[in-house]
N, C-alpha and C positions, 0 to 999 in steps of 0.2 A: 504494500500500500504506500503510495507516494505521499510525502509531506506536503500539505497545502501551502501555497505561496502566491504572492501577487506578481503581476507583470511589472517589470521595472518602469518607473515613471507613472504608475497609477497608485491609487490609495483607497482604503476603506474609510468611511466616515461614520463614527458612532454617534449616539444621540447628542452628546455634549457639543461635538463639532458641527453636527447638522443644524442644531439650534442657532449656533453662531453664524453659520453660512446663510441660513434663512434670514437672519437679521440683516445681512448684507444684501441678499437678493431683494428682500422686501423694501429696503431703503432705496435701492436703485430703481426698482419697479415703480415705487410711489412717485419718484421724480419724473421718470419717463411719462407716466400717465398725467402728471401735472402739466406737462408740456404738449399733451395731445397725441401721444404715440399709442398705437394699437398693437396688441400681441398677435404673433403668428408663430408657427413651428414648421420646420422642414425635416425630412428624414435624415437619419444618421448617415446613410449611404447616398452617394450621388454617382452618376455615370462619370467615368474618368474623362470623357469628352467635355463634360461640364467643368471639371476642375483643372485639368492640365492647361498650362500656358497662362494662367491668371495670376500666378504668384512669383514669376521669374524662375530662372533655372534652379536656384537654391531651394525655393519653395516647392517646386515640383518633386525634388528629390526627397522631401520630407513627407510627402503624401503617403498614407498607408493604403496600399493597394489590396484588394480582396480577390483571391483566386476564384476563377469561375467554378461553378458547381459541377459535380460529377468528375469524369476523367478529363481534366483540363489539359492533359499533355498528349492525348491520343493522336492529335493531328500535327504534332511537332515532328520535325525532321532534323537531321544533323546540321543543316544550314542554319536553321532557326537558332540552334544552340550556339552557333559560332558567330552570329550577327551581333552579339552583345545584349546586355540586359534590357536596354531601352526598347529595342524592337521585340525582344522576347516578351517583355511585360505586356505589350499591347495585344499579344496573342493568347495570353493565359489569364488576363485580368481586365474586366470591363468596368468594374466599379471600384470606388474608393471611399474611405471615411472622410467626412468633410473636414477641411483644413481650417476653415473659418466660417462665419455666418453670412458674410457679405456676398460672396459669389452665389451660394444657394439662394439668397434673397433676390439677387438679380435674375436668376432663372425663374423664381416664383413670380416676380413682377411681369416678366415677359409672357409667362403662361397664363396669367390671370389679369392682364392689364385692362381688359374691357370691363371688369367688375370692380376695379379699384378707383376710389376718388383720387384725383390728382390735384395738388401734390399728395403723395401717399406717405404717411408717417407711421413707421412700424418699429416695434421693439421685439426682441427675441432673446430668450434666456435658455441656452442649451449647451451640452458638451461638444467640444471639437477635439480632433486628434492630430498630432504631429509627431513624426519620427525623430524628434530631437534627442540629444544625449541628455539623460536626466541629471539635474543638479538642483541646488536650492533655488526655488522660485521658477523652475522650468520643468514642466511635466509633459508626459505624452498624451494624457487625457486631462482636459481641464475645461471649465465652464467659461463661456463668454456671455456678457450682457450687452447686446448691441442695440443701438437706436439709429435709424437711417431715415432720411427724407429723400424721396425721388420725385422728379417731375417739376423741379424749379431750380433756377440759377441764382435765386436770391441769396445774398450774403447774410441776410438775417438768420438763415439756418446755421451758418458757421458761428455767428454770435451766440445763438441759443445753445449750441454745443458747449461753448465756453461757460455759459451760465449754468448748464446742467452739471458739468464737471465741478464747478465751484460749489453748487448746492449739495451734490452727493458727498464730496470730500468734507464739506463743513458738517453735514449731518453725521458722518462716520467719525469725525474728530481727527482726520488725517491732515497734517501739515504737508502741503504739496507744492510742486512747481509744475506749471503748465507751459510747455514750450510750443510755439507756433511758427510755422514757416509756410511757404507756398512752392509747389513744384515748378511753377513758372519762374520763380527766382532761381532755382537750380538750373533750369533750361537757359536762363539769361546768363548765369555764370559760365556754363559750357560755351556759350557764344562769345562771352567776353574774353575767355582765355584762348579762343581759337580752336575749340573742340566741338563745334556745332554738330548736333546729331548724336553725340555721345553722352547725353544727359543721364540716361539710365545707368550706364557704367559708372558715371560720376556719383550718382545718387547712392548706388549700392555700396560704393567704397566709403563715401562720407558718412553713411549711416552707421559705420563701425567705429567712428571717431572716439566715442566714449570708451569703447572696449579695447582698441588696439593702439590708439594715439595717432598724432599727426604724421610722424615719420613712416609708420606702417601703412597708413592710408596713401601717402605719396608713393611708397614703394609699390603698392598694389596697382595704383593708377599707371605707374610707369610700366609695369608688367603687362597692363592691358593696352599699351600703345600710346599713352599720353606723352607728348614730347616734353623735353626739359623746359622749353620756353613756356609751354602751357602750364606746367606745374609751378613755374616761377611766378606767372601771373595769378595763379590760384592762391599763392601764399598770403596775400593781404586778407583773404577771407577768414583765416584762422585768428586774426588779431582784432577783428571788429569787436568793439566792446562799448560799455557805457549804458546809459538808460535806453529804454526802447526807442524814444524819440531820436537819440543820438545815433543809434544803430540804423534807423531808417535813413538818416541823413548820410551816413557813410555808405550805405547800400545804394542810394540814389546816384552817388558819384561813381561807384564801381560799375553800375549797370546802365550808365547814361546812354550807351550806344546800342542797347538791346531793347527792342519794343516789347518782346515777351517778358523780359525781366521787369520792365517798368510797369507792365500790366499787373504782374504779381505783387509789386509793391503797392499799387493802387488798391487792389483787393484786400491786402492785409490792413491797410490804413482804414478802409471802410469797416472791416470787422472790429477794429479797435474803437472806432467811433460809435458803433452800435452798442458794444459792451459798456462803454462809458455812459451811454444814454440810459442804461439800466442801473447806473449807480454802483457798478461793481469795481472794486479797487484793482489796480494793476499789480498789486503787491505779489501775487502768485503767478503772474502772467509774464512770459518772457519771449521776445522775438529771438529766434535762434536760426540763423541762416545755414548752419551746418546740419540742422535736422533734416533728414531725408526720408526715413522709413522706407525700407527696401521694396515694399510691394509695388509692383509695376503698374497697377491700375490707378494710382493717385495722379490727378492732373492739376489740382488746385491746392487749396489749403491743406496742411497736414498738422496733426496735433499729437503730442506725447506728454503723458503725465508721469511724474516720478514722486514717490513719497520721500520726504526729508527725514533724516535721522536714522535711516536703515540702508543696508547694502543690498538692495533688491532692484532689478531692472524696472522698466516701465510697467505701470499698473493699468494704464489706460492709453489708448491710441486711436487714431482715425484720420479721416481726411475726405476730400472731394474727389469724385470720379466722374468725369464728364461723359463717358461713353461705355461704361462697363456692360450695359445691356446690348451694345452693338454686336458683341460676339455671339449673341443669341438671336440676331436678326432684327432688333429694334434699335435703330441708331438715334443718337442725340438725346437720350433720356438721362439727364444729369442727376446726380445724387451726392449726398454728403452724409457721413455717419461717424459714430464713435463706438468703441468697444471697451467695456470695463472687464479687466481680468480678475475675476472673483478670487481665484486661488492665491494670486499674489497679494491682493487686498487683504485676504484673510491672514496671510503670513505677516504682513505689515502690522495689522491690528493686534495680532497675538504677541508679536515681538515688543510692541510699544504699549501693551496692556490697555487697549482702547475699548474693549468690549464692555458693555454695561454689566454690572454685577449680577443682575437677575437673569442673564441670558441662558443659564443652565436649567432654569426651572420651567417645567411644562405643567405639572400637576400642582394645583394650589391646595387641594384638600384630600386627605386619605381617611376613609372611614375604617376604623379598626373595631374588632368585635371579640367577645369571649366565647362564642359558640354558635351553633346553628340557629338558635332562636334569635340571637342578636344580629346575626347575618341577615336573616329574613326581615327583621325590623328595619335594617339599614337600606334595603333595596329601594323603597319609595323615596327615602331621603336622598339617595344617590341620584334618582331620576329628577327630583326637585332641584338639586344643586345644578345639574347640567342645564335644566330649563332656564335657570336664572343666570346662565353664562359663566358659572364657576367650573373650572377644569377640575374634575373630581374622579376619584377611583374608590372602589371597595376592595379591600384585600380579599383575594378570591378563595383562599384556603382556610380551613379551620386550624389555626396555629396559635402558639403562645404569643401573648401581646408583645413580648420582647422582640420576637422575630418580625412582627409587623412593624414595630417602631424602627428596627434596623433597616427594613426595606425603605421606609420613609426617609431615613437618614441618608441611605445610599443614593436615593433618587433626588435628594435635596428638596423634598417636599416640606414646605414651611409649616403647614398646619395639619394636625391629625385630630379626628373626632372619635373619641373612645366611647364605645357603647357597651354597657353592662346592664344587669338587672335593675339597678337603681336608676340608671338613665331612662330605661324604658318605662319605669313606674312614674317618674316625675316629669318626663319630657324635657328635663334639663340635661343637655349633653355635655360631656367633658371635652373642651377644646384646648389642645395643647400646642403651644408655639415651640417648634422643634429647635429653633435657634436660641431663644432666651430660656426655654424650659418652663415658662409661665403657663399656668393652667387656670381656666375659668369655666363656670357652669352657665351655659346659654341655651336658649331654645333654638331650633333649627333656623327659624326666620332671622334671629339675631346674628347667627353665625354667617348666614349667606349675605346679610346686609354688610357685615364687617369685611367680608372678602370680596364682595361684588364691586 
């Protein structure tokens, strides 16, 4: 008999953790709904034709492919085996686990566009899978909480993403930094350094700046064919600093000869103006022109959120994609979205001790009893408690009171109602506070009023 184990990069979640995770889910969900987003779900599996080519070459390699059912190898020949794994994969796997929620959402929009109000605002809270090397803050199965708007070019949507991030992080108690850039700025940079058309390569390399540093980024670009002159012209980018306004001024000089870059600056300034109109401070918001986010479908604004005070990667990210649905036959449908990484947010809150103290409590009241007669007496009381909205349980077995109290203690149930012959005669039940040890005699109505 084999010893049970978990797949690397995946985890079980017991009740204590699930209660905390649900606290995060519910907080994010409440903000999404406050801003008018509606829920949808899509399948765990998608056709590989839907997924491939949407995340760049590195992303494609991280997709979990699912072997075709049955004898998937019966039509293979020696040539197929010698052609390499990429061609072989297409012959033995037609489906894959979804890598994110955005591409399946684009597929959903295309398939259901005639039934959707435009602009369409949706949120989605589901697991995704990536073949990453497991490490702290990086898992192979993890949840994303996405909110996207499609069918409008309005930069108000970008501003509302900033507002939602601010509201979610504030409600969770996380001190954060929200970095914003625009892929048009990166396109402008590639033009300004004489490397027009290579903006995707530039973006993928610059996206690694925080992880590998400036010199390694320049080395990677050199290996990808960027000339020494181009890299020399790129150097000033790494020294842009100051306030957001000062960065805008330096950027305008750098991109003065790039129409695309200037458009990116104009869009960023408009987002800043909208956010200011809502009275949100810039304290947590930073213009970062080295922010790239490697996903190839972003075409406008890009966002990344990191928690301060912990060594964990980004906990939220997103951006605008002007023609993601074009790959599914519907061109020109613009969208913008944000994704909250619940697993990393959980790790941040746990490390910084930000969860409310009562988040491990689900049952408020446990009815304890001395025997079968008392058990039967408690049944209508249990029904009444639940009708009044009090989370309640009746200990299901005929056991010693000590065992029942131990159960309440292990479950962190604050109150127990002890029922014996005296309580049944008088109608005055013994209510014990398991934290303070204090006991009092109360009628059931008084108990439920106290806990309700």
